[in-house]
C-alpha positions as CSV (number, residue, x, y, z in Angstrom):
1,M,-31.4,14.3,67.9
2,V,-30.2,13.1,64.5
3,E,-32.4,12.3,61.5
4,R,-31.4,10.7,58.1
5,G,-33.1,12.0,55.0
6,E,-32.6,13.0,51.4
7,F,-32.1,16.3,49.5
8,K,-32.3,16.2,45.8
9,G,-31.9,12.4,45.9
10,K,-28.7,12.5,48.0
11,P,-28.5,11.3,51.6
12,V,-28.2,13.9,54.4
13,L,-28.0,14.0,58.1
14,T,-30.0,16.6,60.0
15,I,-29.0,17.4,63.6
16,K,-31.5,19.1,65.9
17,R,-31.4,20.3,69.5
18,D,-34.9,18.8,70.0
19,E,-38.0,17.9,67.9
20,N,-39.0,21.6,67.7
21,D,-35.7,23.0,66.7
22,Q,-36.4,25.8,64.1
23,Y,-32.8,25.9,62.8
24,P,-31.5,22.3,62.3
25,F,-28.1,21.7,60.9
26,S,-28.1,19.5,57.7
27,F,-25.2,18.2,55.7
28,G,-24.4,15.5,53.1
29,L,-21.5,13.2,52.6
30,S,-19.0,15.8,51.4
31,K,-19.4,18.0,54.4
32,A,-19.5,14.9,56.7
33,R,-16.1,14.0,55.4
34,L,-14.8,17.5,56.0
35,I,-16.1,17.5,59.6
36,L,-14.4,14.1,60.3
37,E,-11.2,15.3,58.7
38,N,-11.2,18.4,60.9
39,L,-12.8,17.0,64.1
40,E,-9.8,17.8,66.3
41,E,-9.8,21.5,65.2
42,I,-13.6,21.7,65.8
43,K,-13.1,20.3,69.3
44,K,-10.3,22.7,70.0
45,F,-12.5,25.6,68.8
46,V,-15.4,24.6,71.1
47,E,-13.0,24.3,74.1
48,E,-11.5,27.7,73.4
49,Q,-14.8,29.4,73.0
50,Q,-16.3,27.8,76.1
51,A,-13.4,29.0,78.1
52,K,-14.2,32.6,77.1
53,Q,-17.8,32.3,78.5
């Protein structure tokens, strides 16, 4: 579940597991750019960690 909002007048995205998620993940444009620039490393990290489980 993804919601768009504002924090201190700046746009943010908030990602939640579900509507009742107590610990949502929120970020603005700068962090969104960093995520996109490093998406392949993030995918690799997830794959490596899932293989350990």
